[in-house]
N, C-alpha and C positions, 0 to 999 in steps of 0.2 A: 557405452560404460555404465555398468550398473554400479548403484552407490555399494559402497564398502561396509561390510558388516566388521564392526571393531572387535576385537578380541579382548577388550577392556570394557565391556558391556557391565553395567553394575548390577550387582546382587540385588535381591529383593531386599528393601529395609525390615527388621523387625520393629514391633511397636515399641519396644525398650529405646531403641536406638534414633526414635525419631524424634526430633526436638521443634523441628517445624515443617510448613509444608512448603517444598521449594518448585517453583513452576518455571519452565521456559515458555517465553512470550515471543511469538513469531508471528508475523502477517505481511501479506503483499509479495507472496512469492513469485508471482505473476508468472509461472511456468509456461514454456511456450512463446514468450515476449521475443519481439523482433525490436532492434534499437537502429534507427537509420537503414534498415533493411539488413542488419547484422542479426544474424539468431543467437540468443544468449545462452541456449542449450548447454552446451558444454561449461560455460560458466556456471550455471545454476547447478549442474552435476556437482562440479568441484566445490560449491559453497554449500550445498547440502551435505557433503561430507564433512566439511568444515564444522559445521553446527553439528553433527553426531559427536565430533570429537569434544565439542564444548559440554554436550549433553553428558557425556561420559565423565570428564573430569569436573562437571557440577554435581554428580550425583544426583539427579534432579528426580523427583515424584511424579511428575506429569508435564506434557506438552501442549500448549495451546497455539492453534493456526487461527488467526483473527480474520480469515479472509481475503478475497483475491489471490485464492489458491492457483488458478488459471488465470491467463490474460485474456481469454476470452469464452465465452458462455460454451461455443462447441471447441474444446481443446483439441488442438493437433497432437497425432500418436505419440510422436516422442516425449509431448508432455506428459501424457498419461503414464506412459513408461515410468518416466523419471518420479513423478509422484508414488506410484505403485512401488518402486524400489525402496523410495524414502520410508514409506508407511510400514514395509516388510520390516526393515531395518528397526525401527521404532516398537513393532510389534515382538520382535526377537528379543528386545531387551525387556518386555514384560512391562513396559510404560504406558500408560492410560492417555489418550490424545485426544484432544478436545478441538472439533474442527467445526466452523461455520462459513458458510458461503459469503462472498462479497458483492458489490455491484457489477464485477466484472466475470462472477462465475453463475451459471446456471444453479439454482438452489435445487431444482428437481433433478438434475443431473448427479449433483453433489452428494445427494442423498439416497442414489440408487443403491440397493442392495446395503442399507445402514444397519439394518436387524442382524443381517447376517455378520457384517464386519463387526458388528457392536461386542460379539464374544470374544473377538481377539483384544479388546480394549482400545479399538478404534473408535470413539464416539464422534456421530457427525449429525449437526444439527438439521433436523426435518425443515421442510418448507414451512414457513411461519402460517399458522392457522388460529391463532388466537391464543397458543400456548408455547411455552418456552421451555425446552428440554434442560432438566436439571440431572447431574450426576455428582455423586458425593464421593469425596476421600476422607478419609480419619487419619488424626495422629494423637499424641498423648494429651492435646490441648482440645479433642473435640473434633468436631464434624466440619468441614469446609464444603460449600456447596458450588458446585460450576455451572453457572446458568450461561445456556448457549443461544445467545438471539442472532441469528442471519441477518444481514442487511435488508431493511424494511424501507419501503414508502409510506406516505399517508393513505395511499390508496388500498395497501395491503392491510394496515389496519381498520381502517373503516370496514372492510369487508368483514373482518371478525367481529367488531363493534359498531353495527350501524346506528346505534341510539347515541354514541357519543359524538361531541362536536369536535370533528377534528379538521383544521386548516393548513398546520403546518407541519414539517418534521418534528419540531419540540412538542406540537399536541401530540404527535402519534407517539411517540417515545416516553411521553408521561403515561398516556393510556396501557401502553404496553407493560411498564414497570408496575404501575398500579394495581394490574390484573395478575402479576406473576405470583408463584408459590414461593414466598422468601419468609425464612424462617430466622429472623434478628436474632435469635440466640444463638446462631451460627455463623461461621465466618462465611461472607459471602463474597463470590467472584462473578464478576460478569465480562463475557467474553463477547463483543459486537462489534459493527464495522458501520460506522457514521462519521459525518465531520462535526466535529466540535467546534464551538465559536472560541477564536483566539489561535486555533493551531495554524502553522506556516505551511503553504502549500508547496507543491513543485510543479515542473511544468508536465510532468510525465502522466500527472492525475488528472481524471476527468473533472472537469468545473462546471458548476450549474450558474444561471445568470442571476446575478445579484445576490447570492448567499442564500437561496431559497431553500438550501439542504441542510442549513445550520442547526445544530442541536445544542442547548444550552447546558454547561456542565453540571449545573444543579438537578439535572432528572436524575441524576445519578447519585445523589446524595444517601448515603446510609451503606453502601457496598464498600467492602474491605479494599478491593481492588478492582478496577476497570481495565480490561484488556483489550485495546483498541487498534482495528485495522482501518486503514485508507488512506492514511497520510504517509509520505515516503521519507519524511525526515524524523528520524527516532526525537521525542520530546514529551516532557509532562505537560499535561492541562493543569493539574494539580497534584497534592502529595499522592493522593490514591488514583488518579487517572492518567494512563500513559499511552502512547502512540510508540510501538517498538521499531518502526520504520520497516524499509524494505532492507534483505539483506545484500542487494546488489544495488547499486546505482541505474538508473534507468532513464538518466536526461542528464544534458550537460548543467542544467540547473543545481545539480545536486553535488556537483563535483567537490566540494566542501563539506559536505557530509562525512561521518565517520560511521561507517554502517556497523551494526553491532547485533547481538543476541541478548535481549533483557531477561533477567533472572529475579523473580520476584519471590521473596520468602516471607511467609505469613505464620507468624506465631501466636501468641496468647491473647484473646480478646475477640469481639464481634461487635456486629451492628455498626461498622463503619470506624471503629477503635481499636481493631487489633494491632499488635505490633508490625509493621510492615518496612521492609527492606528490599531496596531496589536498587540493582547493580547492574553493569553489563559486561559483556566479553565481545573484545573487539574481532570483526571478521575482515580478513585481507583477502581481497579476491584474485582470481587466477589473472584477471587484465584489470586495472584501473581506469578511470574515464579522467580524460585530463584535457584542460584550454591550454594552448600555447599561441604566441603569437610572435610575429617578428618578421623581416626580410629574408626571401626567398633564399638568397644566397647563404644568410646567416643560419638558415634553419637547415640547409642542406649540407653545411660543415658537422660531420659525424660528431667532431671533437666537442662540439657545442653541448651536447648531451651524454657526453661519454659518462658510464657508470650508473646510468639512470635506466628506466623500465620502459622510457617513451618509444623505445623502437617497436614495442608489442602492444602499449596501452592502447585503449579506443582514444582517440584524439579529436578534438575540435583544433583546427588550424586555422588562424588569422593570419593573411599576409597585408603587412603594410606597404609593400611596394605602390608606387603612385602608377606605374604599368602592369597591365594583366601579363602574367607569364605562361607563356604557352604550354600546355599539356601539365599545368602545376601539379596536380592531383597525382598523374602519374609518375611523373619525377620523384616527387616527395614520399610516393609509397615504396622507393627504394631504400628508404631509410626509415621510414616509419610504416610497417605493414597494415596497421589499423586505423587507416584515416575514416572517420564516420562521419566528418562535415569539413566543407573548406570555404572561405570566405575571404572577404579585402576589408581592412579598414584604411582608407585614404581620403584625401581630398574629394575626390569624386563621390565616392560611397556616402562621406557624411553630407555633401550637399546635396545628394538625390533623396536621402532621408528626410532631410529638414523639408525640402519643397514637397516631398509627398504627404508628409505629417501637415504642413501648413494647409496643402490643399484637401486633405480630408475633414481638418477641423472647420476651416474657413468658407471653403467653395461647394461643398457636398452636403445635400439633404440628409435627415435619419434614415428616410426610404434607401437613400442610394447605398449609404454606409452598410446599412442591414443586409441589403442584396449583396453586396460584394463578399461581406461575411459569411453569409449563406454559401455563395459558390464556392469560398475558400475550403468551409467545412464538408461541402457535399460533391464538390467537383461537378456542379450543375446548376442552372439558373432557377429561381423561385417561379413556379407555376403563376399565370394570372391570378388564380384565386389566391395564393398566398400574398402575391405582391397586394392585391386589393385589400386583404386583412390585416398586413403592415400598415397600409395606407390609413384605414379607418382608425386603428389602435393610435397611430402617431397623432392623427387630427383630434379624437378624442381627449387625450392627453393634453395637447395644448388648448382645447377647447376648457377642458377642466381647471387649468391653471389661468385662465383668462376671467374666471369667475370668482 
C-alpha cells in the first residue's frame, strides 16, 4: 500500500504571510522493524499517512527527520519502498525535508544520490567528514539555518580532527560544534542523533555499558532549537532541546507513552534567544501496544473487554493462574489475535526469579555473569581469548581497588 497523496497539500506561503518558521520534528521511524517477530510495516505505512495529514493541517514550512530512519543498516526492500513513498509525498507538497542518519542507519547508504535528490528539496546529511551540512530557510524575521549532524562516535571526530583531545562522546560533540559554520545573528537549528544525559530510555533502544555515549546538554548552548533523535519517549531535555520520540510503540516498556508529532515554531530573535513555541499533535496507531493480566478463564470471557480494541491490539499477556494452561497461547489467540508475548506471574515464577537473582548476586563471579550476558546477547559462548581478557580486566580492577 503506497502512502496517499493528500488533496489538502499546503500551498507555498508568500513572504508576507510568514510570521514564523514552523518545523515538523520526526525521528526514529525504524522502518522495517519487527517487534517480537511481528512485522510493523503496515503499522508504519498507516502512521506515515497520519503524519502527512498532520503536516497538511499544520501548514508546515519544513520537516526534520532526526535519524534511525531505518531499523537496520541494510534495510529490507519493503522499508525502502515505504520511505520512497513518504519522501515523494513530501516533495509533492514542495516541503523542504532535512534528514540525518542515526546509529541504526548506514550513513553511506542514506546519503546515496543525495546531490540529485537535493534538487527536489529532500536534503540528506552526508557522511561526517569534519563538516556539518547547513541549509537555510527564510521568513520576515530573517534566516533560519538548519545544521544536519548525523550520528557520530568519538572515532569519527578524531579522524577529522586528529590534533584534538577526544576521549568521550561529550568531547567529540564539543569539537564538532566548535568547528561548525554558525552565524549567531541567524536562528540556528541543530538536527542530531545522540544520547543526552538525563533522557529516559526505553527497552527498544540500543544501550551502552556505563552510559559511555552520554552527551551533556550544555554542548548545545546557543542553538535556538535542537531536534534530537535516538530516544523513543517524547521528552524535553531543556526548553530548547527536545526528543520527539518514535511515532509508534516498539516495546512494552513504551505502553504508557503518548506518541506524537512535535511542532516547533521559531519566531523573532537569534543566538539561542529567539521566540520558540513547541507543541505536539497526537498520533493514534493502527494497533496499540498493551499489557493485560489475569486468570485464563477471565481473559477468555469476551465480555471482559467488550467495547475495547484489545482483540486486535498488540498484547503482552500475563497469566496469574497457579497451574500452566495447556496451549494457552493458541486458545487466547481466538479472542486476541495479536498476542506478542505470554508469560506467568504466580508463586512458582516469583520464587524462581528470587532464587535466580540471589544466585546471580551471591554465588557467581563477575566473570561468570559476564559470560552469561555475552551468551544471551550473541547466542554463543565467548572464545578462550575473550574469557582471558575479561578475567584480566576483572583482576586489574580488583587490584586497583586494593591499592
